[in-house]
C-alpha positions in Angstrom: 33.2 -37.9 -39.1 34.6 -35.3 -36.2 36.8 -35.6 -33.8 35.7 -36.3 -30.2 34.4 -33.1 -28.4 34.2 -33.2 -24.6 30.5 -30.9 -23.8 30.4 -31.2 -20.2 34.1 -29.9 -19.4 36.0 -27.2 -20.4 38.3 -28.3 -22.8 41.6 -27.3 -21.8 44.9 -28.2 -24.2 46.8 -29.6 -21.2 44.1 -32.2 -20.7 43.6 -33.4 -24.1 45.1 -36.6 -24.3 43.2 -37.3 -20.7 39.7 -36.3 -22.1 39.8 -38.5 -25.0 41.2 -41.1 -23.6 38.1 -41.2 -21.4 35.8 -40.1 -24.1 37.0 -43.3 -26.2 36.8 -45.5 -23.1 33.3 -44.0 -22.1 31.9 -45.8 -25.2 32.4 -48.9 -23.4 28.7 -48.2 -21.9 27.3 -50.8 -24.8 29.7 -53.3 -23.8 29.6 -53.3 -20.1 25.8 -52.9 -19.4 26.3 -52.6 -15.3 27.8 -49.6 -14.0 30.0 -51.5 -11.3 31.2 -53.7 -14.4 32.2 -50.4 -16.3 33.3 -48.6 -13.5 35.9 -51.7 -12.7 36.9 -51.6 -16.5 38.0 -48.0 -16.2 39.9 -48.9 -13.2 41.8 -51.7 -14.6 42.3 -49.7 -17.8 44.0 -46.7 -16.0 45.7 -49.2 -13.6 47.0 -51.4 -16.3 48.5 -48.4 -17.9 49.9 -46.2 -14.7 51.3 -49.2 -12.5 54.9 -49.7 -12.5 56.9 -53.2 -12.3 55.0 -56.5 -14.0 51.9 -56.0 -15.6 49.8 -58.6 -13.4 46.4 -58.3 -12.1 47.7 -58.4 -8.4 50.0 -55.3 -9.4 47.1 -53.4 -10.7 45.0 -54.4 -7.6 47.7 -53.3 -5.4 48.5 -49.9 -7.5 44.7 -49.1 -7.3 44.4 -49.0 -3.6 42.6 -52.2 -3.3 44.8 -54.6 -1.9 43.2 -54.7 1.4 40.0 -55.3 0.5 38.3 -58.5 -1.5 40.1 -59.1 -4.7 37.7 -61.9 -6.1 35.9 -59.8 -7.9 39.0 -58.3 -9.8 39.5 -61.3 -11.1 36.1 -62.6 -11.9 36.0 -59.3 -14.0 38.1 -61.6 -16.6 36.6 -64.9 -15.9 32.9 -64.7 -15.3 31.6 -61.4 -16.1 29.5 -61.2 -19.4 31.1 -58.9 -21.8 32.1 -59.3 -25.7 35.8 -59.5 -26.6 35.1 -57.9 -30.0 33.1 -54.9 -28.8 36.1 -53.7 -26.8 37.6 -52.5 -30.0 34.6 -51.2 -31.7 34.8 -47.8 -30.2 38.3 -47.7 -32.0 36.8 -48.3 -35.3 34.0 -46.0 -34.8 36.0 -43.3 -33.6 39.1 -43.7 -36.1 37.1 -43.7 -39.6 37.7 -39.8 -39.8 41.2 -40.6 -41.0 40.5 -42.3 -43.7 39.4 -39.8 -46.0 39.6 -41.6 -49.4 37.2 -44.4 -50.2 39.9 -47.5 -48.7 40.6 -49.0 -45.4 43.8 -50.3 -44.8 44.4 -53.0 -42.2 47.5 -55.1 -41.2 47.0 -58.8 -39.9 49.7 -60.7 -38.6 50.0 -63.4 -35.7 52.1 -63.0 -32.4 53.3 -65.4 -29.5 52.9 -64.3 -25.6 55.6 -66.5 -23.5 54.0 -68.6 -20.6 55.3 -70.4 -17.6 52.1 -72.2 -16.5 51.9 -76.1 -17.4 48.3 -75.9 -16.4 47.0 -73.4 -19.2 44.9 -75.3 -21.6 45.5 -73.4 -24.9 49.4 -73.0 -24.4 51.8 -75.1 -26.3 55.2 -75.6 -27.6 55.9 -73.1 -30.7 58.7 -72.3 -33.0 60.0 -68.8 -31.9 59.9 -66.4 -34.8 63.0 -64.9 -33.4 65.4 -67.9 -33.9 68.1 -67.7 -36.6 68.0 -68.8 -39.7 70.3 -71.9 -39.0 68.5 -72.8 -36.1 65.0 -73.5 -34.8 64.1 -72.4 -31.2 60.8 -73.4 -29.3 59.0 -71.5 -27.1 56.1 -72.0 -24.3 53.1 -69.8 -25.1 50.3 -68.5 -26.7 49.4 -67.7 -30.3 47.3 -64.5 -30.9 46.0 -63.3 -34.4 46.4 -59.3 -34.2 44.3 -56.8 -36.5 45.6 -53.3 -36.7 44.2 -50.1 -38.9 46.3 -48.0 -41.1 45.6 -44.7 -41.1 47.2 -43.0 -43.9 48.7 -39.8 -41.5 50.7 -38.8 -44.6 48.0 -37.1 -45.9 46.6 -35.6 -43.0 49.7 -34.4 -41.0 52.5 -35.4 -43.0 53.2 -37.9 -40.7 54.3 -41.6 -40.6 51.5 -44.2 -40.3 50.5 -45.1 -36.4 48.8 -48.4 -36.6 45.7 -49.3 -34.3 45.0 -52.4 -33.2 41.3 -53.5 -33.3 41.4 -57.1 -33.0 43.4 -59.6 -30.6 42.4 -63.2 -31.1 43.3 -66.2 -29.2 44.4 -69.0 -32.2 45.3 -71.9 -30.0 47.3 -74.7 -31.7 45.4 -78.1 -32.0 47.1 -80.4 -29.8 49.0 -83.5 -31.4 47.9 -86.9 -29.7 50.6 -89.0 -28.2 52.1 -92.1 -29.6 49.5 -94.3 -28.0 46.6 -92.6 -29.6 44.2 -94.8 -31.5 43.3 -94.2 -35.2 40.2 -92.4 -34.3 41.7 -89.7 -32.3 44.5 -89.2 -35.1 41.4 -88.8 -37.6 40.0 -86.5 -35.2 42.9 -84.6 -34.9 43.5 -84.4 -38.7 40.2 -83.1 -39.1 40.5 -80.8 -36.6 43.5 -79.0 -38.1 41.9 -78.0 -41.0 39.3 -76.2 -39.4 40.9 -74.7 -36.4 44.2 -73.1 -37.7 45.5 -69.5 -38.3 44.2 -69.3 -42.0 40.7 -70.2 -41.3 41.1 -68.0 -38.5 42.1 -65.3 -40.2 38.8 -65.5 -42.7 36.3 -65.5 -39.9 38.3 -62.2 -38.3 38.1 -60.2 -41.6 34.2 -61.3 -42.1 33.8 -59.9 -38.7 35.8 -57.0 -39.5 34.1 -56.1 -42.5 30.6 -56.2 -40.5 32.0 -53.7 -37.9 33.2 -51.5 -40.8 29.5 -51.5 -42.1 27.8 -51.2 -38.9 30.3 -48.2 -38.2 29.4 -46.4 -41.5 32.0 -47.2 -43.7 29.6 -49.3 -45.9 30.8 -47.5 -49.0 34.2 -47.9 -48.2 36.9 -50.7 -49.6 38.8 -53.1 -46.9 42.3 -53.5 -48.1 44.3 -56.2 -46.0 48.2 -56.5 -45.8 50.1 -59.5 -44.5 53.1 -61.4 -45.0 54.1 -64.8 -46.7 52.6 -66.9 -43.9 49.1 -66.2 -45.3 49.8 -66.0 -48.7 47.9 -69.6 -49.4 44.9 -70.8 -50.6 42.5 -70.5 -47.8 43.6 -66.8 -47.1 44.2 -65.8 -50.4 40.5 -67.4 -51.7 38.7 -65.3 -49.7 35.5 -64.0 -50.8 33.9 -61.1 -49.1 32.3 -58.1 -50.7 34.5 -55.0 -51.1 37.4 -56.5 -49.6 40.4 -57.1 -51.3 44.0 -59.0 -50.2 47.7 -57.6 -50.5 50.1 -60.3 -49.5 53.8 -61.3 -50.0 54.4 -64.4 -51.6 57.7 -66.2 -52.7 60.1 -65.4 -55.2 60.0 -69.1 -56.6 56.1 -69.3 -56.7 54.8 -70.8 -60.1 52.3 -68.6 -62.0 50.8 -68.7 -65.3 48.3 -66.7 -67.4 45.2 -67.9 -69.4 45.5 -70.2 -72.0 44.7 -68.8 -75.3 43.3 -70.6 -78.4 40.0 -73.0 -78.7 41.1 -75.8 -76.6 39.3 -76.9 -73.4 42.6 -76.0 -71.2 42.2 -72.7 -68.7 46.0 -72.5 -67.4 48.7 -72.0 -70.2 51.7 -74.5 -70.2 54.3 -71.6 -69.6 55.0 -70.9 -65.9 56.9 -68.3 -64.5 57.8 -67.0 -61.2 58.2 -63.5 -59.8 62.0 -63.5 -59.6 61.8 -64.5 -63.2 59.8 -61.2 -63.9 62.1 -59.0 -61.9 65.3 -60.1 -63.9 63.0 -59.9 -67.1 64.2 -56.6 -69.2 61.4 -56.9 -71.2 59.1 -55.7 -68.5 59.8 -52.0 -67.9 60.1 -50.7 -64.6 57.5 -48.0 -63.2 58.2 -45.5 -60.7 56.4 -44.4 -57.9 56.4 -42.1 -54.5 55.6 -43.4 -51.2 55.8 -41.9 -47.8 58.3 -43.7 -45.4 60.6 -43.0 -42.7 59.3 -39.6 -42.7 59.6 -38.5 -46.1 58.7 -39.4 -49.6 60.5 -41.6 -51.5 60.6 -43.4 -55.1 60.2 -46.8 -55.6 60.6 -48.5 -58.6 58.0 -51.8 -59.3 57.2 -54.2 -62.1 53.4 -54.9 -63.0 51.9 -57.8 -64.2 48.1 -58.0 -64.3 45.6 -60.8 -64.8 48.2 -63.6 -62.9 46.6 -67.0 -62.2 47.9 -69.0 -59.4 47.0 -73.1 -60.3 48.2 -74.3 -56.8 46.8 -71.5 -54.9 43.6 -69.4 -56.0 42.7 -71.1 -58.7 40.7 -69.4 -61.6 41.1 -66.1 -59.3 42.6 -63.1 -61.4 45.7 -61.6 -59.5 47.8 -58.7 -59.9 51.8 -59.1 -59.6 53.9 -56.1 -58.2 57.4 -56.8 -57.9 59.2 -53.8 -56.0 63.0 -53.4 -57.0 65.8 -53.4 -54.1 66.5 -50.1 -52.2 69.7 -49.1 -52.3 70.9 -47.6 -48.6 74.2 -46.4 -47.4 75.0 -47.1 -43.5 77.3 -43.9 -43.7 77.7 -40.8 -46.2 81.0 -42.3 -47.9 80.3 -46.2 -47.4 79.4 -48.9 -49.9 75.9 -48.7 -51.5 73.9 -51.5 -50.2 70.5 -53.0 -51.5 67.8 -54.4 -49.3 65.6 -57.6 -50.6 63.3 -57.1 -53.3 59.6 -57.8 -52.7 57.0 -59.4 -54.4 53.3 -58.9 -53.8 50.2 -60.6 -55.1 47.1 -58.7 -55.1 43.6 -60.3 -55.3 42.2 -56.7 -56.9 43.3 -56.2 -60.6 42.2 -52.9 -61.1 43.2 -50.7 -58.0 45.4 -48.4 -57.4 49.0 -49.6 -57.4 50.5 -46.6 -55.2 47.8 -47.1 -52.4 48.5 -50.7 -52.2 52.5 -50.3 -52.0 52.0 -47.6 -49.4 49.7 -50.2 -47.6 52.6 -52.7 -47.7 55.2 -50.5 -46.3 53.0 -49.1 -43.8 52.3 -52.9 -42.5 55.6 -53.0 -40.7 53.9 -50.5 -38.1 52.0 -53.6 -36.5 55.6 -54.8 -35.4 55.8 -51.8 -33.4 52.5 -52.6 -32.0 54.1 -56.3 -31.2 57.3 -54.5 -29.4 55.2 -51.8 -27.5 52.4 -54.3 -26.3 55.1 -57.2 -24.8 57.7 -54.8 -23.7 56.0 -51.6 -22.5 52.5 -53.1 -21.5 53.6 -56.3 -20.7 50.8 -58.3 -22.2 50.8 -61.8 -21.4 52.4 -61.3 -17.8 49.2 -61.7 -16.0 49.1 -65.0 -14.3 45.8 -66.1 -15.2 44.6 -69.6 -15.9 40.9 -69.7 -16.3 39.4 -70.3 -19.9 37.9 -67.4 -20.2 40.6 -65.0 -18.7 43.3 -66.3 -20.7 42.3 -64.7 -23.7 40.6 -62.1 -22.5 43.4 -60.0 -20.4 45.7 -59.5 -23.0 42.9 -58.4 -25.4 41.7 -55.7 -22.7 45.2 -54.8 -22.4 45.7 -54.2 -26.1 42.4 -52.4 -26.4 43.4 -50.2 -23.9 46.7 -49.7 -25.8 45.1 -48.6 -29.1 42.4 -46.2 -27.2 45.6 -44.5 -25.8 47.1 -44.2 -29.7 43.8 -43.1 -30.9 43.6 -40.4 -28.3 47.2 -39.3 -29.1 46.3 -38.7 -32.8 43.1 -36.9 -31.9 44.6 -34.7 -29.3 48.3 -34.1 -31.1 47.9 -35.1 -34.7 50.7 -38.0 -33.2 53.1 -35.2 -33.1 55.9 -34.7 -30.3 54.6 -31.6 -28.7 55.7 -29.0 -26.1 53.1 -30.6 -23.7 55.7 -33.9 -23.6 58.8 -34.2 -21.4 61.7 -31.8 -22.8 64.5 -34.4 -24.6 68.2 -34.5 -23.1 70.8 -32.7 -25.4 72.1 -35.7 -26.6 68.7 -37.1 -27.9 67.5 -36.4 -31.6 64.2 -34.6 -32.2 61.2 -36.9 -32.1 58.7 -36.7 -34.6 55.9 -38.5 -32.7 55.3 -39.5 -29.1 56.2 -43.3 -27.8 53.7 -45.5 -26.2 56.1 -44.6 -22.7 55.8 -41.1 -23.4 52.0 -41.0 -23.8 51.7 -43.1 -20.8 54.0 -40.8 -18.6 51.7 -37.7 -20.1 48.6 -39.4 -19.1 49.7 -40.5 -15.2 50.8 -36.5 -14.9 47.6 -35.4 -16.4 45.6 -37.6 -13.7 47.3 -35.9 -11.2 46.9 -32.3 -12.2 43.4 -32.7 -12.8 41.9 -35.3 -10.1 38.5 -33.7 -10.5 38.2 -34.5 -14.0 38.8 -38.0 -13.1 36.6 -38.6 -10.4 33.6 -37.0 -12.5 34.8 -40.0 -14.9 33.7 -42.3 -11.9 37.4 -43.1 -10.8 38.3 -43.8 -7.5 40.1 -41.0 -5.3 42.1 -43.9 -4.0 43.5 -44.4 -7.2 44.5 -41.0 -8.0 46.4 -40.7 -4.9 48.1 -44.0 -5.7 49.4 -42.4 -9.1 50.5 -39.0 -7.3 52.8 -40.8 -5.3 54.0 -43.2 -7.5 54.5 -40.1 -9.7 56.1 -38.1 -7.0 
């Protein structure tokens, strides 16, 4: 699949980011059928990126120069307009498949939480803060979302680290627990509901939807490989049964594993159990070496492989592959003491796949954490003060889709490199290998000011462009 090409405009080199960004958003025509709704979506996309200050709907309206007109339609865009939340990310999937030249599509899955203060938001609840120290558990009041991000292997194409592209941002509310005075029927309904509406079941449904979107986008012959952390290493997620889809999950070091029983008896599981930590300490199992691209360079990784493993309490009779990654040595200073990182234990549902590709995907999974940081700190996802049942999940997902389109436009335009089109770094700064989300926003704002005619032809308001010019000045 070729990259985006703008046929109606002369493609200038200093406008690549703006053109490709607008070209990606132009595929929203299949999502927003009415021209007014599509135009409002484009204005919200530009305003949400270029606005300065808190990232609320009110601030976006004021930034676009519509603060003196009727603002109700801007809020109704998220609460009443009929558009599919899942369709926002389909252009990202369709336009990024050319980055996966091999027969695999790698994705990372993780959950994240957005802090909220409004007590009238129905899906908000008290939850455990993932940033709590290990010796003390803190609580936060907010929303829980499940995010899926593509992991394109840019090290093969451009020699660059992986840049994850979000393709799903789905709300997964926590089922509220009944009160002390609740009846037995309410408790029975609660216990039944938590088995259906939980993070693991939402994970399975999301992966099935993603597999359908990939097939409809032309990736029917590509294998989908999902990488996730230990919270998804359970019998529901690991028991996922979707064609051409495999799972790479980090497991506990003391998980009870075994092999198939030998002999003519009726027993299927062998009585002898072993753990991933025991495999790491077993000198009879040799260490193997492979090279992966991590931290901007190729590095050697030692690992152990155990095939046809059974997890009796988890995946039952489903065969797995166990990969034990040795602790990586590192030094804080050149003459400092050699330190070691923690070992990693991976369970893979594919017993015949390429190990190097799976280990590479596991190391690239960290990029979804970069997505979480930029979404919250730079884009302010979750700062909008909305409480409508439709607006609460829609507005954060809309912002994440715009963010993903901006990242994909950067890959298409600059091959994810920090070129001379970006601002010159101060002398005390180190050389950048790739632009940050904030760098892309600054360049997008600059290109909109430099070429207002191009933005007008795409349907943006002249008042919005004038506002961007004043804020940039």
